[in-house]
C-alpha positions in Angstrom: -15.9 27.7 10.8 -13.8 30.3 9.8 -12.6 30.7 13.2 -11.6 26.9 13.6 -9.7 27.1 10.2 -7.5 29.7 11.7 -6.9 28.4 14.9 -5.9 25.0 13.6 -2.3 24.1 14.3 -0.9 21.5 12.1 -3.6 21.2 9.6 -4.9 23.6 6.8 -8.2 23.0 8.2 -10.0 22.1 4.7 -11.1 19.3 2.7 -11.5 19.8 -1.4 -14.6 18.0 -2.7 -14.2 17.2 -6.3 -17.7 16.3 -8.0 -16.2 14.8 -11.3 -19.8 14.4 -12.9 -20.9 18.0 -12.2 -17.2 19.6 -12.9 -17.7 21.2 -9.4 -15.2 21.4 -6.6 -16.2 22.8 -2.9 -14.2 23.3 -0.2 -15.3 21.8 3.6 -13.8 22.7 7.1 -12.0 20.1 8.6 -14.0 19.6 11.8 -12.4 19.5 15.1 -14.2 16.3 16.5 -13.0 14.7 13.3 -9.5 15.7 14.0 -9.7 14.8 17.5 -11.1 11.1 16.9 -9.1 9.8 13.9 -6.1 12.6 13.9 -5.4 12.4 10.0 -4.5 10.6 7.2 -5.9 6.8 7.4 -8.2 7.6 10.0 -10.3 10.5 8.6 -10.2 8.7 5.5 -11.9 5.5 6.7 -14.3 7.6 8.5 -15.3 9.5 5.2 -15.7 6.3 3.7 -18.1 5.0 6.6 -20.3 8.3 6.4 -20.5 8.4 3.2 -19.9 5.6 1.0 -23.3 3.3 0.4 -22.9 -0.5 0.9 -22.9 -2.7 -1.7 -22.2 -0.5 -4.6 -19.9 -1.3 -7.7 -16.4 -0.2 -6.8 -16.2 0.7 -10.6 -19.5 2.8 -10.8 -19.6 6.6 -10.3 -21.2 6.0 -6.5 -17.3 5.0 -5.5 -15.4 7.4 -3.8 -12.1 7.8 -3.8 -10.2 9.6 -0.6 -6.7 11.7 -0.9 -5.2 12.4 2.4 -2.1 13.5 4.6 -1.4 14.1 8.0 -0.9 17.2 10.5 3.0 16.1 10.3 3.1 16.5 5.8 5.0 19.1 4.7 7.0 19.9 7.9 10.6 19.1 8.8 9.9 16.0 10.5 11.4 13.3 8.7 9.4 10.6 6.8 6.2 11.6 7.2 4.8 13.2 4.2 3.7 10.4 2.4 -0.1 10.7 1.5 -2.7 7.7 1.2 -5.8 6.8 -1.0 -8.7 5.1 0.6 -11.7 3.7 -1.5 -13.8 0.4 -2.5 -11.6 -2.1 -4.2 -12.6 -3.4 -7.6 -9.8 -6.1 -6.8 -11.1 -7.5 -3.4 -14.2 -5.8 -2.8 -13.3 -4.7 0.6 -12.7 -1.1 2.0 -9.3 -0.4 1.1 -6.2 1.7 1.7 -3.1 2.3 -0.2 0.0 4.4 0.5 2.4 6.4 -2.1 5.4 8.4 -1.3 7.1 11.3 -3.4 6.2 15.0 -3.3 2.4 14.9 -3.9 1.6 14.5 -0.3 3.7 18.2 0.6 2.4 19.7 -2.5 -1.4 18.9 -1.5 -0.7 20.2 1.7 1.2 23.2 0.9 -2.0 24.0 -1.5 -4.1 24.3 1.4 -5.7 20.9 2.1 -5.7 17.8 4.3 -8.1 15.6 2.1 -9.6 15.1 -1.3 -13.1 13.6 -1.6 -13.2 12.5 -5.4 -16.4 11.6 -6.5 -18.7 10.8 -9.5 -17.6 10.4 -13.0 -16.5 13.0 -15.8 -17.9 12.9 -18.9 -15.2 12.1 -20.9 -10.9 12.1 -19.7 -10.4 14.6 -17.5 -7.5 16.0 -15.7 -7.7 18.5 -12.6 -5.1 21.1 -11.5 -5.1 22.2 -8.1 -3.4 25.2 -7.5 -3.8 26.8 -4.3 -7.7 28.0 -4.1 -7.8 27.7 -7.8 -9.5 24.2 -9.3 -9.7 23.4 -12.8 -11.3 20.6 -14.6 -9.3 20.3 -17.9 -9.4 18.1 -20.8 -7.3 14.8 -20.8 -8.4 13.7 -24.3 -4.7 14.2 -25.7 -2.7 12.3 -22.8 -5.5 9.2 -22.2 -3.5 6.6 -23.6 0.0 7.7 -22.6 2.3 6.0 -20.0 3.1 7.3 -17.0 6.2 9.2 -18.2 4.6 10.6 -20.9 1.8 12.0 -18.7 4.5 13.6 -16.3 6.1 15.3 -19.0 3.2 17.1 -20.9 1.2 17.7 -17.6 4.2 19.7 -16.2 4.2 21.5 -19.6 0.7 22.5 -19.4 0.3 23.3 -15.7 3.6 24.4 -14.0 7.0 22.6 -13.8 7.4 22.3 -10.2 3.4 21.0 -9.6 3.1 17.4 -8.5 0.8 14.9 -9.2 -0.6 11.5 -8.9 -1.9 10.1 -12.2 -2.9 6.5 -14.1 -1.4 4.9 -17.0 -2.8 2.4 -19.4 -3.4 0.0 -16.7 -6.0 2.3 -15.0 -7.8 3.1 -18.2 -8.0 -0.3 -18.9 -9.2 -1.2 -16.0 -6.8 -3.8 -14.5 -8.4 -4.6 -11.4 -4.5 -4.0 -9.6 -3.8 -0.8 -11.3 -1.8 1.4 -9.5 -1.4 5.3 -8.9 1.5 6.7 -9.7 3.3 9.7 -8.9 5.8 11.8 -10.9 8.8 12.0 -8.7 10.6 8.4 -9.1 7.3 7.0 -9.9 6.6 6.3 -6.5 3.2 4.7 -6.4 0.1 3.7 -4.3 -0.4 0.3 -6.2 -2.1 -2.1 -4.1 -6.0 -2.9 -4.3 -6.7 -1.4 -7.6 -7.1 2.4 -7.1 -5.7 3.1 -10.3 -8.7 1.4 -12.0 -11.1 3.4 -9.9 -9.7 6.5 -11.2 -10.3 5.0 -14.6 -13.7 4.1 -14.0 -14.1 8.0 -13.3 -12.6 9.4 -16.2 -10.0 10.5 -14.2 -6.5 11.0 -15.7 -4.5 12.6 -13.1 -4.6 15.0 -10.4 -1.8 17.8 -10.3 -1.1 20.3 -7.3 0.8 23.4 -7.0 1.0 25.1 -3.8 2.1 27.9 -1.7 1.1 27.6 1.6 2.7 26.4 5.0 0.8 25.0 8.2 1.1 26.9 11.9 3.1 25.0 14.3 1.9 25.5 17.9 4.7 25.1 19.9 8.2 26.0 17.6 10.6 25.0 20.4 9.2 21.9 21.3 8.4 20.6 18.2 12.3 21.7 17.3 13.5 19.5 20.5 11.0 16.7 19.1 12.7 16.7 15.5 16.7 16.7 16.8 15.2 13.6 18.9 14.3 12.0 16.1 17.4 13.0 13.8 19.9 11.1 16.1 17.3 8.2 16.5 17.4 7.7 12.9 21.5 8.5 13.1 22.0 5.7 15.8 20.0 3.2 14.6 21.9 0.1 13.0 19.5 -0.4 10.3 19.9 3.2 8.7 23.0 3.1 6.5 21.4 -0.4 5.2 18.2 1.5 4.1 20.3 4.4 2.7 22.8 2.6 1.2 20.4 -0.2 -1.1 16.8 0.4 0.5 14.8 -2.4 0.9 17.0 -4.4 -1.7 19.2 -5.1 1.5 16.8 -7.2 2.9 16.5 -9.7 -0.3 18.8 -12.3 0.1 18.7 -12.2 4.1 15.3 -12.6 3.9 15.1 -15.5 1.6 17.9 -17.3 4.4 14.9 -16.4 7.2 12.3 -18.3 5.2 10.3 -15.4 3.9 11.0 -14.5 0.2 8.6 -17.5 -1.1 9.8 -19.2 -4.1 7.6 -21.0 -7.2 4.3 -19.5 -6.3 4.7 -20.5 -2.5 5.7 -24.4 -3.0 8.9 -23.1 -1.3 11.5 -24.9 -2.7 15.2 -24.0 -2.9 16.1 -21.5 -5.3 19.2 -22.1 -7.4 21.4 -18.9 -7.5 19.8 -16.7 -4.8 23.1 -15.5 -4.1 22.3 -13.2 -7.4 20.3 -11.1 -5.0 22.8 -10.4 -2.0 23.5 -6.7 -1.3 26.8 -6.7 -2.9 25.5 -7.7 -6.0 22.6 -5.6 -6.3 24.6 -2.3 -5.4 26.5 -2.6 -8.1 23.4 -1.6 -10.2 23.0 1.6 -8.4 23.7 5.2 -10.0 21.7 7.2 -8.0 20.0 7.6 -4.6 16.7 9.2 -4.1 14.2 10.1 -1.8 10.7 10.8 -0.8 9.9 14.9 0.5 11.6 15.3 3.8 13.3 12.3 4.4 17.3 12.0 5.3 17.0 8.2 4.8 16.8 8.8 0.9 16.3 4.8 0.5 15.1 5.2 -3.1 17.7 4.4 -5.9 18.4 4.5 -9.7 19.5 1.5 -11.2 21.3 1.3 -14.5 21.7 -2.0 -16.7 24.5 -2.2 -19.0 24.2 -5.8 -20.3 21.6 -8.1 -21.8 18.6 -7.4 -23.9 17.5 -4.4 -21.4 20.8 -2.6 -21.7 20.5 1.1 -21.5 17.6 0.6 -19.5 17.8 3.4 -16.0 15.0 3.4 -14.3 13.9 3.5 -10.4 14.6 0.8 -8.2 13.0 -2.5 -7.9 11.7 -2.6 -4.2 11.9 -5.9 -2.0 8.6 -7.0 -2.8 9.5 -6.8 -6.7 12.7 -8.6 -6.7 10.6 -10.7 -5.2 7.4 -11.1 -7.0 9.2 -11.1 -10.6 12.2 -13.3 -9.0 12.0 -15.9 -6.7 8.2 -16.5 -6.9 8.6 -17.0 -10.8 12.0 -19.0 -10.0 13.8 -16.4 -11.8 17.0 -15.0 -10.9 17.6 -12.7 -13.6 18.3 -9.1 -12.2 18.0 -7.3 -15.1 14.2 -8.7 -16.3 13.1 -7.7 -13.1 14.2 -4.1 -13.2 12.9 -4.2 -16.8 9.6 -5.7 -15.4 9.0 -3.3 -12.9 9.9 -0.7 -15.0 7.3 -1.8 -17.2 4.5 -1.8 -13.9 5.3 1.7 -13.2 5.1 2.7 -16.9 1.8 1.4 -17.6 0.5 1.7 -14.0 0.6 -1.4 -12.6 0.9 -2.9 -8.7 4.1 -5.2 -9.1 3.0 -7.2 -6.2 0.0 -9.0 -7.7 1.2 -8.7 -11.6 3.9 -10.8 -10.6 2.0 -13.2 -8.5 -1.0 -13.9 -11.6 2.1 -14.3 -13.4 3.4 -17.2 -11.1 0.0 -18.7 -11.1 -0.2 -18.8 -14.8 3.2 -20.5 -14.6 1.6 -23.4 -11.9 -1.5 -23.7 -14.1 0.6 -24.6 -16.9 2.9 -26.6 -15.6 -0.1 -29.0 -13.8 -1.7 -28.9 -17.3 -5.0 -26.7 -15.9 -4.5 -24.4 -18.8 -2.5 -25.2 -22.4 -0.7 -23.2 -25.0 -4.3 -22.3 -26.5 -5.0 -20.3 -23.5 -1.5 -18.9 -23.2 -1.4 -17.2 -26.7 0.9 -19.6 -27.6 3.3 -18.9 -24.9 5.2 -21.8 -23.0 4.8 -20.7 -19.2 8.0 -22.0 -17.6 9.7 -21.3 -14.1 12.5 -19.3 -14.3 12.5 -18.2 -17.7 13.3 -14.4 -17.9 11.7 -13.9 -21.7 8.3 -14.5 -20.8 7.9 -12.1 -17.4 7.7 -8.5 -19.6 5.5 -10.1 -22.3 2.9 -11.0 -19.8 3.5 -7.5 -17.9 2.3 -6.0 -21.4 -0.1 -8.3 -21.7 -1.8 -7.9 -18.5 -1.4 -4.0 -18.7 -3.3 -4.1 -22.4 -5.9 -6.4 -21.6 -4.2 -8.9 -24.5 -5.0 -12.6 -24.4 -4.5 -14.4 -21.4 -3.4 -11.0 -19.9 -7.0 -10.0 -20.2 -7.8 -12.9 -17.8 -5.2 -12.4 -15.3 -6.1 -8.5 -15.2 -8.9 -9.4 -13.0 -6.6 -11.0 -10.4 -5.5 -14.2 -9.3 -9.1 -15.2 -7.2 -11.8 -13.8 -10.3 -9.2 -15.6 -12.9 -9.2 -18.6 -11.0 -13.2 -18.8 -10.9 -13.3 -18.3 -14.1 -10.7 -21.1 -15.4 -12.2 -23.7 -12.6 -10.8 -27.2 -13.2 -9.1 -26.7 -9.7 -7.2 -23.4 -10.4 -8.3 -21.9 -7.1 -5.6 -23.9 -5.4 -3.0 -22.3 -6.9 -4.4 -18.7 -6.4 -2.3 -17.4 -3.4 -4.4 -14.8 -2.0 -6.9 -13.8 1.3 -9.9 -11.6 0.3 -8.8 -11.4 -3.7 -5.7 -9.7 -2.8 -2.6 -11.5 -3.6 0.3 -12.5 -0.9 3.4 -10.2 -0.8 6.9 -11.4 -0.1 6.2 -13.3 3.3 5.3 -16.8 4.0 2.6 -17.2 6.8 4.4 -20.5 7.8 7.7 -18.9 8.4 6.1 -16.2 10.6 2.9 -16.9 12.0 1.7 -13.5 13.7 2.7 -12.0 10.3 0.4 -14.7 8.5 -2.3 -13.7 11.1 -2.0 -10.4 9.9 -2.7 -11.1 6.7 -5.9 -13.4 7.4 -7.2 -10.3 9.2 -6.1 -7.4 7.4 -9.1 -4.9 6.3 -7.5 -4.9 2.9 -6.3 -8.7 2.3 -3.2 -10.0 2.3 -1.2 -6.6 2.9 2.2 -6.7 4.5 2.1 -3.0 5.3 -1.2 -3.2 7.8 0.6 -5.0 10.5 4.8 -6.0 9.2 5.2 -8.0 12.6 8.9 -6.4 13.9 8.4 -9.1 17.2 9.1 -12.5 14.4 11.0 -10.7 11.8 13.6 -8.6 12.9 13.6 -9.3 16.7 12.5 -5.7 17.5 11.4 -4.8 20.2 11.8 -8.0 21.5 12.7 -11.4 20.1 9.6 -14.1 19.7 9.7 -17.6 18.3 8.2 -17.4 14.6 7.0 -20.7 14.2 4.9 -20.9 17.7 1.3 -20.2 17.7 1.2 -18.6 21.5 0.2 -15.3 22.1 0.0 -14.5 18.4 -3.1 -12.8 18.6 -1.8 -10.3 20.8 1.2 -9.5 18.8 -0.7 -9.3 15.5 -2.9 -6.7 17.3 0.0 -4.8 18.7 1.4 -3.8 15.0 -1.9 -3.3 13.5 -3.1 -1.0 16.0 0.7 1.0 15.6 0.5 0.6 11.9 -2.8 2.5 12.2 -1.7 5.0 14.7 1.6 5.8 12.5 -0.5 6.1 9.2 -2.5 9.1 11.0 0.6 11.1 10.2 1.0 9.9 7.4 4.5 8.2 8.3 6.5 5.7 6.4 6.4 2.6 8.2 10.4 1.8 7.9 11.1 3.8 10.8 8.8 2.4 12.9 9.3 -1.5 11.7 12.8 -0.9 13.0 12.3 1.6 16.1 13.8 4.7 14.4 10.6 6.1 15.2 8.2 5.3 18.2 4.6 6.3 19.4 5.9 8.2 22.3 8.4 10.7 20.2 4.9 10.8 18.0 2.8 11.9 20.8 5.6 14.6 21.5 5.9 15.7 17.8 2.2 15.6 17.6 1.2 17.8 20.5 4.1 20.1 19.7 2.5 20.5 16.0 -1.3 20.5 16.8 -1.5 21.8 20.6 -4.2 19.2 21.0 -4.4 18.2 24.8 -5.6 14.5 23.9 -2.3 14.0 21.5 0.2 14.2 24.0 -0.8 10.9 25.8 0.7 7.7 23.9 -2.4 5.5 25.4 -4.8 8.1 23.9 -2.8 7.3 20.8 -3.2 3.7 20.8 -7.0 4.4 21.7 -7.0 5.8 18.5 -4.9 3.2 16.6 -7.6 0.6 17.7 -10.6 2.8 16.8 -9.4 3.1 13.2 -8.7 -0.8 12.5 -12.1 -1.6 13.9 -13.9 1.0 11.8 -12.4 -0.7 8.7 -13.4 -3.8 10.0 -17.1 -2.7 10.4 -17.0 -1.1 6.7 -16.2 -4.7 5.6 -18.7 -5.9 7.7 -21.2 -3.7 6.6 -20.3 -5.0 2.9 -21.0 -8.4 4.4 -17.6 -9.6 4.6 -16.7 -11.0 8.3 -15.1 -14.2 9.7 -15.4 -16.5 6.7 -13.2 -14.0 4.4 -10.1 -14.3 7.0 -9.2 -17.5 5.2 -5.7 -18.6 4.0 -5.0 -20.3 0.6 -5.3 -24.4 1.2 -1.2 -24.5 0.1 -0.6 -22.3 3.5 -2.7 -24.4 5.4 -2.2 -27.8 4.2 1.5 -27.9 2.4 4.5 -27.9 4.7 7.1 -25.8 3.8 10.1 -27.3 1.5 13.0 -25.6 2.9 14.7 -24.4 5.9 14.7 -22.9 8.5 10.6 -23.2 8.1 10.4 -26.8 6.5 7.6 -28.8 8.0 5.7 -25.8 8.8 2.0 -25.1 8.3 0.0 -22.2 9.2 -2.2 -23.0 12.2 -5.5 -21.0 11.0 -8.3 -22.1 13.2 -6.0 -21.7 16.4 -4.5 -18.4 15.6 -8.0 -16.9 14.6 -9.8 -17.9 17.6 -6.9 -16.3 19.9 -6.9 -13.1 17.5 -10.9 -12.9 17.7 -10.7 -13.3 21.6 -8.0 -10.5 21.5 -9.7 -7.8 19.5 -13.0 -8.3 21.4 -14.6 -9.8 18.5 -17.0 -12.1 18.4 -16.5 -15.9 16.8 -17.4 -14.6 13.2 -15.2 -11.9 13.6 -17.6 -9.3 14.1 -16.5 -6.4 16.6 -18.9 -6.8 19.3 -21.2 -3.7 20.2 -19.1 -3.6 23.4 -15.7 -3.2 22.1 -17.1 -0.7 19.8 -18.5 1.6 22.3 -15.4 1.6 24.2 -13.8 2.6 21.5 -16.6 5.7 21.2 -17.9 4.4 17.9 -21.5 4.0 19.0 -22.9 5.0 15.5 -21.3 2.0 14.1 -22.3 -0.1 17.3 -25.9 0.8 16.5 -25.6 0.4 12.4 -23.7 -2.8 12.6 
């Protein structure tokens, strides 16, 4: 085993297992077979959960596990490949879940000598874990329990090392808000979706702080440098590079609204008066600083400053495209200052901005329809386009105060508790609230929402064919061959997240699977990795394994369902006016392309073809 660790290029060769119940940390070798079949990141995390997670457990019980992973390129000069991933059973959806974060934590974890951390059990009292290379300490977190993320960061850097990096939770995670986030210390980048913060909170785990001094070995430095130069040239020559560099994802807000994305009024899709406030030239006026994740020249992060209105003086990491939507168009709100402030609150409390905004939009529509009244909203009058209620509701959700306690359960559960037809207005798949795209405006993109293992996530299969016409343009309203396109982007995303690459370069063809194969082989020397066809096989293998974890939990094709509004109510505005989502036709095509049966279950033949023989037997 020791020989394997020494000779493993690109990897550190070690997995750290953290047992919170017994305050014990052990190191296990990263097995060669696991690496060859799943590469890293998302693949390795999914395999660990398949092997170790007992089906049927409560996501907030000590039996749940939370896996932090990095990839074979993390901490190297390769651009945009030093993100980190967290995988667990979600308290929001009850499904397998994967969420991704940026910042510097992923690189620091690799420098400390680990390719993954498996966290299990539950600490007796609030605890944080400090990893300093081989030294792992369980430290008392009573003093910082209840602190927001900004204060937590400052206290923990003082207690450990000012150059350390961390993942942590805020009050929302401690309060077990079902869509609470895991937050990093640099620019408060988050792995926000699915309630990973609540899983940490349920384990009394406030933070994991890491400081490392190691570097991974590269198999072929010359080939690695050549591939790196090719990547740099691709970045510089790509027409989307400047847009991302200058304004981050904000450059897409207004253009995507005009394309029929950026849904309005809880997906009613009415015209949004004043949407011009989201044009790039307006949003760029708020920028005072550029920032970025470790080892990425795009530097898409921005710091916004507010100089007027009730939130003047606020300076914070910018709201991404999704957040401009969730607190903006989704709520009929064009007040940019409120969006920025609500984003700051979410980062401070540790909340997923997407689910938070969708939960608020759900509540506003219920109030509008008379399904709930002031007696259930703590006396608040919930109105579309009212910027003042948004920060207040964010606080109440994070702290579980009044109506916030109900919304903190997520829209699916909240609708079940309210009844009276509230389910019709809960916009989710498998319990995960929709992001800033309308499935009626891009059918393959919507098909990804329906079939994603984690629910309605744009990140599992962002359909570049429909949205940007890359690498080829297709009709977004057509239902023809959408199963094939959906499978393509889902498998490609799974491949990219073995690195763990940022998805922006892949979505805009700054990075390709062919180039990834070159880099991966040069870094690791593993013969199979030099063949792009093999990487495509791994991507499909990972996606089917994730599906299998859900099937084992009883979550099959019956859960690949869109909200009633999406399949029955036509879009009201151009260019998607009159469109609905043809769910049955699209799902039937997708299952056939995937090699799954009519219930959305991978066939034994498909699983064996993907060398998932053990999975085939257990299913």
